[in-house]
All heavy atoms as a GROMACS GRO file, in nm:
protein
  608
    1MET      N    1  11.109   9.083   9.820
    1MET     CA    2  10.966   9.081   9.839
    1MET      C    3  10.933   8.977   9.945
    1MET      O    4  10.976   8.864   9.937
    1MET     CB    5  10.897   9.048   9.708
    1MET     CG    6  10.748   9.035   9.719
    1MET     SD    7  10.682   9.004   9.554
    1MET     CE    8  10.527   8.939   9.600
    2THR      N    9  10.856   9.016  10.042
    2THR     CA   10  10.816   8.924  10.147
    2THR      C   11  10.674   8.879  10.120
    2THR      O   12  10.587   8.959  10.092
    2THR     CB   13  10.821   8.994  10.284
    2THR    OG1   14  10.954   9.040  10.306
    2THR    CG2   15  10.780   8.899  10.395
    3PHE      N   16  10.652   8.750  10.127
    3PHE     CA   17  10.518   8.697  10.108
    3PHE      C   18  10.472   8.640  10.240
    3PHE      O   19  10.538   8.556  10.298
    3PHE     CB   20  10.517   8.588  10.000
    3PHE     CG   21  10.380   8.535   9.974
    3PHE    CD1   22  10.294   8.600   9.888
    3PHE    CD2   23  10.334   8.423  10.040
    3PHE    CE1   24  10.167   8.553   9.865
    3PHE    CE2   25  10.207   8.375  10.019
    3PHE     CZ   26  10.124   8.440   9.931
    4LEU      N   27  10.360   8.688  10.289
    4LEU     CA   28  10.304   8.639  10.414
    4LEU      C   29  10.189   8.546  10.382
    4LEU      O   30  10.100   8.581  10.305
    4LEU     CB   31  10.254   8.755  10.501
    4LEU     CG   32  10.359   8.859  10.538
    4LEU    CD1   33  10.293   8.974  10.613
    4LEU    CD2   34  10.467   8.796  10.624
    5MET      N   35  10.189   8.428  10.442
    5MET     CA   36  10.078   8.336  10.424
    5MET      C   37   9.963   8.383  10.512
    5MET      O   38   9.980   8.405  10.630
    5MET     CB   39  10.119   8.193  10.463
    5MET     CG   40  10.228   8.133  10.376
    5MET     SD   41  10.183   8.115  10.204
    5MET     CE   42  10.059   7.988  10.217
    6HIS      N   43   9.849   8.399  10.454
    6HIS     CA   44   9.731   8.443  10.528
    6HIS      C   45   9.639   8.323  10.546
    6HIS      O   46   9.568   8.285  10.455
    6HIS     CB   47   9.659   8.556  10.453
    6HIS     CG   48   9.740   8.681  10.445
    6HIS    ND1   49   9.752   8.766  10.551
    6HIS    CD2   50   9.815   8.732  10.346
    6HIS    CE1   51   9.830   8.867  10.516
    6HIS    NE2   52   9.870   8.848  10.392
    7LYS      N   53   9.645   8.264  10.662
    7LYS     CA   54   9.567   8.144  10.688
    7LYS      C   55   9.419   8.177  10.705
    7LYS      O   56   9.336   8.089  10.704
    7LYS     CB   57   9.622   8.072  10.809
    7LYS     CG   58   9.769   8.033  10.788
    7LYS     CD   59   9.811   7.923  10.877
    7LYS     CE   60   9.957   7.892  10.868
    7LYS     NZ   61  10.012   7.865  10.741
    8ASP      N   62   9.384   8.306  10.719
    8ASP     CA   63   9.246   8.345  10.737
    8ASP      C   64   9.178   8.388  10.606
    8ASP      O   65   9.068   8.440  10.607
    8ASP     CB   66   9.234   8.456  10.841
    8ASP     CG   67   9.315   8.580  10.804
    8ASP    OD1   68   9.401   8.572  10.715
    8ASP    OD2   69   9.291   8.685  10.866
    9LEU      N   70   9.242   8.362  10.492
    9LEU     CA   71   9.181   8.395  10.364
    9LEU      C   72   9.061   8.304  10.341
    9LEU      O   73   9.062   8.188  10.380
    9LEU     CB   74   9.280   8.374  10.249
    9LEU     CG   75   9.388   8.479  10.231
    9LEU    CD1   76   9.482   8.436  10.119
    9LEU    CD2   77   9.328   8.614  10.197
   10PRO      N   78   8.958   8.356  10.276
   10PRO     CA   79   8.845   8.268  10.242
   10PRO      C   80   8.888   8.165  10.139
   10PRO      O   81   8.990   8.181  10.072
   10PRO     CB   82   8.742   8.364  10.185
   10PRO     CG   83   8.817   8.486  10.146
   10PRO     CD   84   8.940   8.492  10.232
   11ILE      N   85   8.809   8.062  10.126
   11ILE     CA   86   8.838   7.957  10.028
   11ILE      C   87   8.827   8.015   9.888
   11ILE      O   88   8.734   8.089   9.857
   11ILE     CB   89   8.741   7.839  10.045
   11ILE    CG1   90   8.765   7.771  10.179
   11ILE    CG2   91   8.752   7.740   9.930
   11ILE    CD1   92   8.663   7.665  10.214
   12ILE      N   93   8.923   7.980   9.804
   12ILE     CA   94   8.922   8.021   9.664
   12ILE      C   95   8.903   7.894   9.583
   12ILE      O   96   8.983   7.801   9.593
   12ILE     CB   97   9.053   8.091   9.625
   12ILE    CG1   98   9.072   8.216   9.710
   12ILE    CG2   99   9.054   8.124   9.475
   12ILE    CD1  100   9.209   8.279   9.696
   13LYS      N  101   8.797   7.888   9.505
   13LYS     CA  102   8.764   7.770   9.428
   13LYS      C  103   8.807   7.790   9.283
   13LYS      O  104   8.771   7.890   9.220
   13LYS     CB  105   8.613   7.746   9.435
   13LYS     CG  106   8.567   7.624   9.362
   13LYS     CD  107   8.415   7.608   9.380
   13LYS     CE  108   8.364   7.490   9.301
   13LYS     NZ  109   8.218   7.479   9.312
   14ILE      N  110   8.883   7.697   9.230
   14ILE     CA  111   8.922   7.702   9.088
   14ILE      C  112   8.805   7.645   9.008
   14ILE      O  113   8.765   7.531   9.029
   14ILE     CB  114   9.050   7.620   9.062
   14ILE    CG1  115   9.167   7.679   9.142
   14ILE    CG2  116   9.081   7.616   8.912
   14ILE    CD1  117   9.292   7.594   9.140
   15VAL      N  118   8.749   7.725   8.919
   15VAL     CA  119   8.631   7.683   8.842
   15VAL      C  120   8.664   7.653   8.696
   15VAL      O  121   8.584   7.593   8.625
   15VAL     CB  122   8.517   7.786   8.852
   15VAL    CG1  123   8.467   7.795   8.995
   15VAL    CG2  124   8.560   7.921   8.800
   16SER      N  125   8.781   7.695   8.651
   16SER     CA  126   8.821   7.665   8.514
   16SER      C  127   8.971   7.691   8.502
   16SER      O  128   9.032   7.751   8.589
   16SER     CB  129   8.744   7.750   8.412
   16SER     OG  130   8.782   7.885   8.423
   17GLU      N  131   9.024   7.645   8.393
   17GLU     CA  132   9.164   7.673   8.362
   17GLU      C  133   9.179   7.681   8.212
   17GLU      O  134   9.100   7.624   8.138
   17GLU     CB  135   9.258   7.567   8.419
   17GLU     CG  136   9.250   7.434   8.350
   17GLU     CD  137   9.348   7.332   8.403
   17GLU    OE1  138   9.337   7.297   8.521
   17GLU    OE2  139   9.433   7.288   8.326
   18GLU      N  140   9.277   7.755   8.169
   18GLU     CA  141   9.308   7.759   8.027
   18GLU      C  142   9.459   7.765   8.014
   18GLU      O  143   9.527   7.830   8.092
   18GLU     CB  144   9.240   7.876   7.955
   18GLU     CG  145   9.288   8.013   7.992
   18GLU     CD  146   9.213   8.123   7.919
   18GLU    OE1  147   9.097   8.146   7.953
   18GLU    OE2  148   9.274   8.185   7.830
   19GLU      N  149   9.508   7.690   7.919
   19GLU     CA  150   9.652   7.688   7.897
   19GLU      C  151   9.692   7.802   7.807
   19GLU      O  152   9.622   7.835   7.712
   19GLU     CB  153   9.693   7.554   7.835
   19GLU     CG  154   9.678   7.439   7.931
   19GLU     CD  155   9.736   7.310   7.876
   19GLU    OE1  156   9.835   7.316   7.799
   19GLU    OE2  157   9.681   7.206   7.912
   20GLU      N  158   9.804   7.863   7.841
   20GLU     CA  159   9.858   7.970   7.760
   20GLU      C  160  10.004   7.940   7.731
   20GLU      O  161  10.077   7.896   7.819
   20GLU     CB  162   9.849   8.104   7.833
   20GLU     CG  163   9.709   8.152   7.856
   20GLU     CD  164   9.705   8.290   7.922
   20GLU    OE1  165   9.812   8.352   7.940
   20GLU    OE2  166   9.595   8.333   7.955
   21MET      N  167  10.043   7.961   7.609
   21MET     CA  168  10.183   7.947   7.576
   21MET      C  169  10.251   8.079   7.611
   21MET      O  170  10.199   8.186   7.579
   21MET     CB  171  10.202   7.918   7.428
   21MET     CG  172  10.347   7.894   7.391
   21MET     SD  173  10.372   7.838   7.223
   21MET     CE  174  10.298   7.968   7.128
   22HIS      N  175  10.360   8.070   7.681
   22HIS     CA  176  10.427   8.195   7.715
   22HIS      C  177  10.578   8.175   7.712
   22HIS      O  178  10.628   8.068   7.742
   22HIS     CB  179  10.370   8.249   7.845
   22HIS     CG  180  10.455   8.250   7.966
   22HIS    ND1  181  10.400   8.255   8.090
   22HIS    CD2  182  10.587   8.253   7.988
   22HIS    CE1  183  10.494   8.259   8.181
   22HIS    NE2  184  10.608   8.257   8.121
   23VAL      N  185  10.644   8.278   7.671
   23VAL     CA  186  10.789   8.278   7.661
   23VAL      C  187  10.840   8.393   7.745
   23VAL      O  188  10.791   8.505   7.735
   23VAL     CB  189  10.836   8.296   7.514
   23VAL    CG1  190  10.986   8.305   7.506
   23VAL    CG2  191  10.782   8.184   7.427
   24LYS      N  192  10.935   8.364   7.831
   24LYS     CA  193  10.995   8.470   7.911
   24LYS      C  194  11.123   8.515   7.842
   24LYS      O  195  11.213   8.436   7.819
   24LYS     CB  196  11.025   8.418   8.052
   24LYS     CG  197  11.070   8.525   8.146
   24LYS     CD  198  11.075   8.474   8.289
   24LYS     CE  199  11.112   8.588   8.381
   24LYS     NZ  200  11.107   8.548   8.520
   25LEU      N  201  11.127   8.642   7.809
   25LEU     CA  202  11.241   8.698   7.737
   25LEU      C  203  11.340   8.762   7.834
   25LEU      O  204  11.298   8.829   7.928
   25LEU     CB  205  11.194   8.805   7.637
   25LEU     CG  206  11.091   8.761   7.533
   25LEU    CD1  207  11.042   8.882   7.455
   25LEU    CD2  208  11.150   8.657   7.440
   26GLY      N  209  11.466   8.744   7.811
   26GLY     CA  210  11.569   8.818   7.882
   26GLY      C  211  11.597   8.944   7.800
   26GLY      O  212  11.639   8.934   7.686
   27LEU      N  213  11.572   9.059   7.858
   27LEU     CA  214  11.583   9.184   7.782
   27LEU      C  215  11.689   9.276   7.844
   27LEU      O  216  11.705   9.280   7.966
   27LEU     CB  217  11.449   9.258   7.782
   27LEU     CG  218  11.329   9.181   7.727
   27LEU    CD1  219  11.202   9.258   7.749
   27LEU    CD2  220  11.349   9.151   7.579
   28GLU      N  221  11.756   9.349   7.759
   28GLU     CA  222  11.847   9.455   7.803
   28GLU      C  223  11.794   9.586   7.748
   28GLU      O  224  11.754   9.594   7.632
   28GLU     CB  225  11.988   9.431   7.751
   28GLU     CG  226  12.057   9.313   7.812
   28GLU     CD  227  12.199   9.295   7.760
   28GLU    OE1  228  12.248   9.381   7.683
   28GLU    OE2  229  12.260   9.193   7.795
   29MET      N  230  11.790   9.688   7.834
   29MET     CA  231  11.741   9.820   7.790
   29MET      C  232  11.791   9.925   7.886
   29MET      O  233  11.832   9.893   7.998
   29MET     CB  234  11.589   9.820   7.785
   29MET     CG  235  11.522   9.800   7.920
   29MET     SD  236  11.346   9.770   7.908
   29MET     CE  237  11.346   9.598   7.865
   30ASP      N  238  11.785  10.048   7.844
   30ASP     CA  239  11.826  10.156   7.935
   30ASP      C  240  11.713  10.183   8.035
   30ASP      O  241  11.600  10.136   8.019
   30ASP     CB  242  11.868  10.282   7.859
   30ASP     CG  243  11.758  10.343   7.775
   30ASP    OD1  244  11.640  10.334   7.813
   30ASP    OD2  245  11.791  10.403   7.671
   31ASP      N  246  11.744  10.258   8.139
   31ASP     CA  247  11.649  10.282   8.247
   31ASP      C  248  11.523  10.353   8.200
   31ASP      O  249  11.413  10.323   8.248
   31ASP     CB  250  11.715  10.362   8.360
   31ASP     CG  251  11.820  10.282   8.434
   31ASP    OD1  252  11.821  10.157   8.420
   31ASP    OD2  253  11.901  10.343   8.506
   32SER      N  254  11.537  10.446   8.108
   32SER     CA  255  11.418  10.521   8.064
   32SER      C  256  11.323  10.431   7.985
   32SER      O  257  11.200  10.443   7.998
   32SER     CB  258  11.458  10.644   7.982
   32SER     OG  259  11.525  10.604   7.864
   33THR      N  260  11.377  10.340   7.906
   33THR     CA  261  11.293  10.245   7.833
   33THR      C  262  11.223  10.153   7.931
   33THR      O  263  11.103  10.124   7.918
   33THR     CB  264  11.377  10.165   7.732
   33THR    OG1  265  11.442  10.255   7.643
   33THR    CG2  266  11.292  10.067   7.655
   34HIS      N  267  11.295  10.107   8.031
   34HIS     CA  268  11.237  10.020   8.134
   34HIS      C  269  11.122  10.091   8.204
   34HIS      O  270  11.012  10.036   8.219
   34HIS     CB  271  11.346   9.980   8.235
   34HIS     CG  272  11.297   9.890   8.342
   34HIS    ND1  273  11.244   9.937   8.460
   34HIS    CD2  274  11.293   9.756   8.349
   34HIS    CE1  275  11.210   9.835   8.536
   34HIS    NE2  276  11.238   9.724   8.471
   35ALA      N  277  11.144  10.215   8.242
   35ALA     CA  278  11.039  10.293   8.311
   35ALA      C  279  10.917  10.311   8.221
   35ALA      O  280  10.803  10.301   8.268
   35ALA     CB  281  11.095  10.428   8.354
   36MET      N  282  10.940  10.336   8.094
   36MET     CA  283  10.830  10.354   8.000
   36MET      C  284  10.748  10.226   7.988
   36MET      O  285  10.625  10.228   7.993
   36MET     CB  286  10.883  10.395   7.863
   36MET     CG  287  10.777  10.412   7.757
   36MET     SD  288  10.846  10.457   7.595
   36MET     CE  289  10.943  10.314   7.557
   37LEU      N  290  10.815  10.112   7.974
   37LEU     CA  291  10.744   9.984   7.963
   37LEU      C  292  10.668   9.950   8.090
   37LEU      O  293  10.557   9.897   8.084
   37LEU     CB  294  10.843   9.873   7.927
   37LEU     CG  295  10.902   9.881   7.786
   37LEU    CD1  296  11.009   9.774   7.768
   37LEU    CD2  297  10.794   9.869   7.680
   38VAL      N  298  10.725   9.982   8.206
   38VAL     CA  299  10.655   9.959   8.333
   38VAL      C  300  10.526  10.041   8.336
   38VAL      O  301  10.420   9.990   8.373
   38VAL     CB  302  10.746   9.993   8.453
   38VAL    CG1  303  10.666  10.000   8.583
   38VAL    CG2  304  10.859   9.892   8.465
   39GLU      N  305  10.533  10.167   8.296
   39GLU     CA  306  10.413  10.252   8.295
   39GLU      C  307  10.308  10.197   8.199
   39GLU      O  308  10.190  10.194   8.232
   39GLU     CB  309  10.449  10.396   8.260
   39GLU     CG  310  10.515  10.470   8.374
   39GLU     CD  311  10.433  10.467   8.503
   39GLU    OE1  312  10.312  10.496   8.500
   39GLU    OE2  313  10.492  10.434   8.607
   40TRP      N  314  10.350  10.154   8.081
   40TRP     CA  315  10.255  10.097   7.986
   40TRP      C  316  10.191   9.972   8.044
   40TRP      O  317  10.070   9.951   8.031
   40TRP     CB  318  10.324  10.062   7.855
   40TRP     CG  319  10.359  10.180   7.768
   40TRP    CD1  320  10.325  10.311   7.788
   40TRP    CD2  321  10.435  10.176   7.649
   40TRP    NE1  322  10.377  10.389   7.688
   40TRP    CE2  323  10.444  10.309   7.600
   40TRP    CE3  324  10.498  10.076   7.577
   40TRP    CZ2  325  10.512  10.341   7.483
   40TRP    CZ3  326  10.565  10.108   7.461
   40TRP    CH2  327  10.572  10.239   7.414
   41GLY      N  328  10.271   9.889   8.108
   41GLY     CA  329  10.218   9.768   8.169
   41GLY      C  330  10.116   9.800   8.277
   41GLY      O  331  10.011   9.735   8.287
   42LYS      N  332  10.144   9.901   8.359
   42LYS     CA  333  10.052   9.940   8.465
   42LYS      C  334   9.920   9.992   8.407
   42LYS      O  335   9.813   9.970   8.464
   42LYS     CB  336  10.114  10.047   8.554
   42LYS     CG  337  10.223   9.993   8.645
   42LYS     CD  338  10.283  10.106   8.729
   42LYS     CE  339  10.392  10.056   8.821
   42LYS     NZ  340  10.451  10.166   8.899
   43GLU      N  341   9.928  10.059   8.294
   43GLU     CA  342   9.806  10.110   8.230
   43GLU      C  343   9.720   9.997   8.175
   43GLU      O  344   9.599  10.008   8.171
   43GLU     CB  345   9.843  10.206   8.116
   43GLU     CG  346   9.901  10.338   8.163
   43GLU     CD  347   9.954  10.423   8.048
   43GLU    OE1  348   9.933  10.388   7.929
   43GLU    OE2  349  10.020  10.525   8.076
   44GLU      N  350   9.783   9.889   8.133
   44GLU     CA  351   9.711   9.778   8.069
   44GLU      C  352   9.673   9.666   8.165
   44GLU      O  353   9.583   9.588   8.135
   44GLU     CB  354   9.796   9.720   7.954
   44GLU     CG  355   9.822   9.816   7.841
   44GLU     CD  356   9.692   9.861   7.772
   44GLU    OE1  357   9.602   9.777   7.751
   44GLU    OE2  358   9.682   9.982   7.742
   45ALA      N  359   9.742   9.656   8.278
   45ALA     CA  360   9.716   9.546   8.371
   45ALA      C  361   9.574   9.555   8.427
   45ALA      O  362   9.525   9.662   8.458
   45ALA     CB  363   9.818   9.548   8.484
   46THR      N  364   9.510   9.439   8.437
   46THR     CA  365   9.374   9.432   8.490
   46THR      C  366   9.377   9.375   8.632
   46THR      O  367   9.479   9.320   8.675
   46THR     CB  368   9.287   9.341   8.402
   46THR    OG1  369   9.338   9.207   8.411
   46THR    CG2  370   9.286   9.387   8.256
   47ASP      N  371   9.266   9.385   8.701
   47ASP     CA  372   9.255   9.322   8.833
   47ASP      C  373   9.284   9.173   8.822
   47ASP      O  374   9.350   9.115   8.909
   47ASP     CB  375   9.116   9.343   8.892
   47ASP     CG  376   9.092   9.486   8.937
   47ASP    OD1  377   9.188   9.567   8.938
   47ASP    OD2  378   8.976   9.518   8.971
   48GLU      N  379   9.238   9.110   8.715
   48GLU     CA  380   9.261   8.967   8.694
   48GLU      C  381   9.411   8.938   8.681
   48GLU      O  382   9.459   8.835   8.730
   48GLU     CB  383   9.186   8.919   8.569
   48GLU     CG  384   9.169   8.772   8.559
   48GLU     CD  385   9.078   8.714   8.668
   48GLU    OE1  386   8.988   8.783   8.718
   48GLU    OE2  387   9.098   8.596   8.701
   49ASP      N  388   9.485   9.028   8.616
   49ASP     CA  389   9.631   9.011   8.607
   49ASP      C  390   9.694   9.010   8.746
   49ASP      O  391   9.780   8.927   8.776
   49ASP     CB  392   9.694   9.123   8.523
   49ASP     CG  393   9.653   9.119   8.377
   49ASP    OD1  394   9.629   9.009   8.323
   49ASP    OD2  395   9.644   9.228   8.316
   50TYR      N  396   9.651   9.104   8.831
   50TYR     CA  397   9.705   9.112   8.967
   50TYR      C  398   9.668   8.989   9.049
   50TYR      O  399   9.748   8.937   9.127
   50TYR     CB  400   9.659   9.240   9.038
   50TYR     CG  401   9.723   9.364   8.980
   50TYR    CD1  402   9.647   9.458   8.912
   50TYR    CD2  403   9.859   9.387   8.994
   50TYR    CE1  404   9.707   9.573   8.860
   50TYR    CE2  405   9.919   9.501   8.942
   50TYR     CZ  406   9.842   9.593   8.875
   50TYR     OH  407   9.902   9.706   8.823
   51ILE      N  408   9.545   8.939   9.031
   51ILE     CA  409   9.503   8.818   9.101
   51ILE      C  410   9.590   8.701   9.058
   51ILE      O  411   9.637   8.622   9.142
   51ILE     CB  412   9.354   8.788   9.075
   51ILE    CG1  413   9.268   8.892   9.148
   51ILE    CG2  414   9.317   8.646   9.119
   51ILE    CD1  415   9.122   8.889   9.108
   52ASN      N  416   9.615   8.687   8.928
   52ASN     CA  417   9.698   8.577   8.878
   52ASN      C  418   9.840   8.585   8.932
   52ASN      O  419   9.900   8.483   8.967
   52ASN     CB  420   9.697   8.574   8.725
   52ASN     CG  421   9.566   8.524   8.670
   52ASN    OD1  422   9.502   8.437   8.728
   52ASN    ND2  423   9.525   8.578   8.557
   53ILE      N  424   9.894   8.706   8.942
   53ILE     CA  425  10.028   8.723   9.000
   53ILE      C  426  10.028   8.679   9.146
   53ILE      O  427  10.116   8.606   9.191
   53ILE     CB  428  10.075   8.870   8.986
   53ILE    CG1  429  10.100   8.904   8.839
   53ILE    CG2  430  10.200   8.895   9.071
   53ILE    CD1  431  10.116   9.053   8.812
   54ALA      N  432   9.926   8.722   9.221
   54ALA     CA  433   9.918   8.688   9.363
   54ALA      C  434   9.904   8.538   9.383
   54ALA      O  435   9.972   8.479   9.469
   54ALA     CB  436   9.801   8.762   9.428
   55ILE      N  437   9.818   8.473   9.305
   55ILE     CA  438   9.799   8.328   9.317
   55ILE      C  439   9.928   8.255   9.282
   55ILE      O  440   9.971   8.164   9.354
   55ILE     CB  441   9.682   8.280   9.226
   55ILE    CG1  442   9.550   8.338   9.273
   55ILE    CG2  443   9.678   8.128   9.218
   55ILE    CD1  444   9.498   8.287   9.404
   56SER      N  445   9.992   8.294   9.174
   56SER     CA  446  10.117   8.229   9.133
   56SER      C  447  10.224   8.243   9.241
   56SER      O  448  10.293   8.146   9.276
   56SER     CB  449  10.169   8.289   9.002
   56SER     OG  450  10.082   8.260   8.897
   57ASN      N  451  10.240   8.365   9.293
   57ASN     CA  452  10.340   8.387   9.398
   57ASN      C  453  10.304   8.312   9.525
   57ASN      O  454  10.393   8.259   9.594
   57ASN     CB  455  10.356   8.536   9.426
   57ASN     CG  456  10.428   8.608   9.314
   57ASN    OD1  457  10.497   8.546   9.234
   57ASN    ND2  458  10.413   8.738   9.307
   58GLY      N  459  10.175   8.306   9.559
   58GLY     CA  460  10.132   8.234   9.678
   58GLY      C  461  10.159   8.084   9.666
   58GLY      O  462  10.207   8.021   9.760
   59LEU      N  463  10.128   8.028   9.549
   59LEU     CA  464  10.156   7.886   9.528
   59LEU      C  465  10.304   7.856   9.534
   59LEU      O  466  10.348   7.758   9.596
   59LEU     CB  467  10.098   7.840   9.393
   59LEU     CG  468   9.947   7.833   9.384
   59LEU    CD1  469   9.903   7.808   9.240
   59LEU    CD2  470   9.892   7.725   9.477
   60LYS      N  471  10.385   7.941   9.471
   60LYS     CA  472  10.530   7.921   9.474
   60LYS      C  473  10.582   7.930   9.617
   60LYS      O  474  10.664   7.848   9.659
   60LYS     CB  475  10.601   8.024   9.386
   60LYS     CG  476  10.752   8.002   9.383
   60LYS     CD  477  10.823   8.103   9.297
   60LYS     CE  478  10.972   8.083   9.291
   60LYS     NZ  479  11.040   8.048   9.413
   61ALA      N  480  10.534   8.028   9.694
   61ALA     CA  481  10.579   8.043   9.833
   61ALA      C  482  10.540   7.922   9.916
   61ALA      O  483  10.619   7.872   9.998
   61ALA     CB  484  10.521   8.171   9.894
   62ALA      N  485  10.419   7.870   9.896
   62ALA     CA  486  10.373   7.753   9.972
   62ALA      C  487  10.456   7.630   9.937
   62ALA      O  488  10.495   7.553  10.025
   62ALA     CB  489  10.225   7.728   9.944
   63ILE      N  490  10.486   7.613   9.808
   63ILE     CA  491  10.568   7.499   9.765
   63ILE      C  492  10.709   7.512   9.820
   63ILE      O  493  10.767   7.415   9.871
   63ILE     CB  494  10.570   7.488   9.611
   63ILE    CG1  495  10.431   7.444   9.563
   63ILE    CG2  496  10.678   7.392   9.564
   63ILE    CD1  497  10.410   7.460   9.414
   64ASP      N  498  10.766   7.632   9.812
   64ASP     CA  499  10.901   7.654   9.866
   64ASP      C  500  10.906   7.627  10.016
   64ASP      O  501  11.000   7.566  10.066
   64ASP     CB  502  10.949   7.797   9.838
   64ASP     CG  503  10.979   7.821   9.690
   64ASP    OD1  504  10.986   7.723   9.613
   64ASP    OD2  505  10.994   7.939   9.652
   65GLU      N  506  10.802   7.673  10.089
   65GLU     CA  507  10.798   7.652  10.233
   65GLU      C  508  10.789   7.503  10.265
   65GLU      O  509  10.860   7.453  10.352
   65GLU     CB  510  10.677   7.725  10.292
   65GLU     CG  511  10.665   7.710  10.443
   65GLU     CD  512  10.544   7.785  10.499
   65GLU    OE1  513  10.506   7.889  10.442
   65GLU    OE2  514  10.490   7.738  10.599
   66LYS      N  515  10.704   7.431  10.193
   66LYS     CA  516  10.691   7.287  10.216
   66LYS      C  517  10.821   7.215  10.183
   66LYS      O  518  10.864   7.126  10.257
   66LYS     CB  519  10.576   7.232  10.132
   66LYS     CG  520  10.550   7.085  10.155
   66LYS     CD  521  10.417   7.043  10.098
   66LYS     CE  522  10.386   6.897  10.112
   66LYS     NZ  523  10.410   6.838  10.240
   67THR      N  524  10.886   7.253  10.074
   67THR     CA  525  11.013   7.193  10.035
   67THR      C  526  11.119   7.218  10.142
   67THR      O  527  11.193   7.127  10.180
   67THR     CB  528  11.061   7.248   9.900
   67THR    OG1  529  10.960   7.220   9.801
   67THR    CG2  530  11.193   7.188   9.857
   68ASP      N  531  11.126   7.342  10.193
   68ASP     CA  532  11.221   7.375  10.299
   68ASP      C  533  11.195   7.290  10.424
   68ASP      O  534  11.288   7.239  10.486
   68ASP     CB  535  11.214   7.523  10.336
   68ASP     CG  536  11.272   7.614  10.228
   68ASP    OD1  537  11.341   7.562  10.138
   68ASP    OD2  538  11.247   7.735  10.234
   69GLN      N  539  11.066   7.275  10.460
   69GLN     CA  540  11.031   7.195  10.577
   69GLN      C  541  11.071   7.049  10.558
   69GLN      O  542  11.123   6.986  10.650
   69GLN     CB  543  10.881   7.204  10.606
   69GLN     CG  544  10.839   7.339  10.658
   69GLN     CD  545  10.688   7.356  10.665
   69GLN    OE1  546  10.613   7.277  10.610
   69GLN    NE2  547  10.644   7.461  10.732
   70GLU      N  548  11.049   6.997  10.438
   70GLU     CA  549  11.087   6.859  10.410
   70GLU      C  550  11.238   6.840  10.414
   70GLU      O  551  11.288   6.740  10.462
   70GLU     CB  552  11.032   6.815  10.274
   70GLU     CG  553  10.882   6.799  10.273
   70GLU     CD  554  10.824   6.775  10.134
   70GLU    OE1  555  10.900   6.784  10.035
   70GLU    OE2  556  10.703   6.751  10.125
   71ASN      N  557  11.311   6.939  10.365
   71ASN     CA  558  11.458   6.930  10.364
   71ASN      C  559  11.519   6.943  10.503
   71ASN      O  560  11.626   6.889  10.527
   71ASN     CB  561  11.517   7.037  10.271
   71ASN     CG  562  11.488   7.008  10.125
   71ASN    OD1  563  11.460   6.895  10.087
   71ASN    ND2  564  11.495   7.110  10.042
   72THR      N  565  11.453   7.017  10.592
   72THR     CA  566  11.508   7.038  10.726
   72THR      C  567  11.443   6.947  10.830
   72THR      O  568  11.489   6.944  10.945
   72THR     CB  569  11.488   7.184  10.771
   72THR    OG1  570  11.348   7.213  10.777
   72THR    CG2  571  11.559   7.279  10.677
   73GLY      N  572  11.336   6.875  10.791
   73GLY     CA  573  11.265   6.792  10.886
   73GLY      C  574  11.175   6.869  10.980
   73GLY      O  575  11.120   6.815  11.075
   74GLU      N  576  11.156   6.998  10.950
   74GLU     CA  577  11.071   7.083  11.032
   74GLU      C  578  10.925   7.047  11.010
   74GLU      O  579  10.882   7.014  10.900
   74GLU     CB  580  11.095   7.229  10.989
   74GLU     CG  581  11.014   7.332  11.064
   74GLU     CD  582  11.039   7.471  11.009
   74GLU    OE1  583  11.151   7.497  10.957
   74GLU    OE2  584  10.948   7.553  11.015
   75LYS      N  585  10.846   7.053  11.118
   75LYS     CA  586  10.703   7.024  11.109
   75LYS      C  587  10.629   7.149  11.065
   75LYS      O  588  10.663   7.260  11.108
   75LYS     CB  589  10.650   6.977  11.244
   75LYS     CG  590  10.721   6.855  11.294
   75LYS     CD  591  10.625   6.744  11.311
   75LYS     CE  592  10.706   6.624  11.361
   75LYS     NZ  593  10.644   6.504  11.349
   76PRO      N  594  10.525   7.134  10.981
   76PRO     CA  595  10.447   7.251  10.939
   76PRO      C  596  10.373   7.312  11.057
   76PRO      O  597  10.344   7.246  11.154
   76PRO     CB  598  10.347   7.196  10.838
   76PRO     CG  599  10.370   7.050  10.829
   76PRO     CD  600  10.481   7.013  10.919
   77ASP      N  601  10.341   7.443  11.045
   77ASP     CA  602  10.266   7.512  11.151
   77ASP      C  603  10.127   7.458  11.166
   77ASP      O  604  10.062   7.420  11.079
   77ASP     CB  605  10.258   7.664  11.123
   77ASP     CG  606  10.396   7.728  11.132
   77ASP    OD1  607  10.481   7.678  11.205
   77ASP    OD2  608  10.416   7.831  11.063
   0.00000   0.00000   0.00000
């Protein structure tokens, strides 16, 4: 997956936060079960879920990029 930083995005203001306990499970299943769960997830996912995924991935990419720049001595764009 390629993540492109969009420097022309409008400002996004964080207005609240809530903590959630979450556990990531390592699961083994056959392909048909996996496909079924993916479809169920797509049916239940909300726009807010997609926004949270995008924000999380964007923050991780920005942190990784900054870490790489610090490790190589490269100047940010």
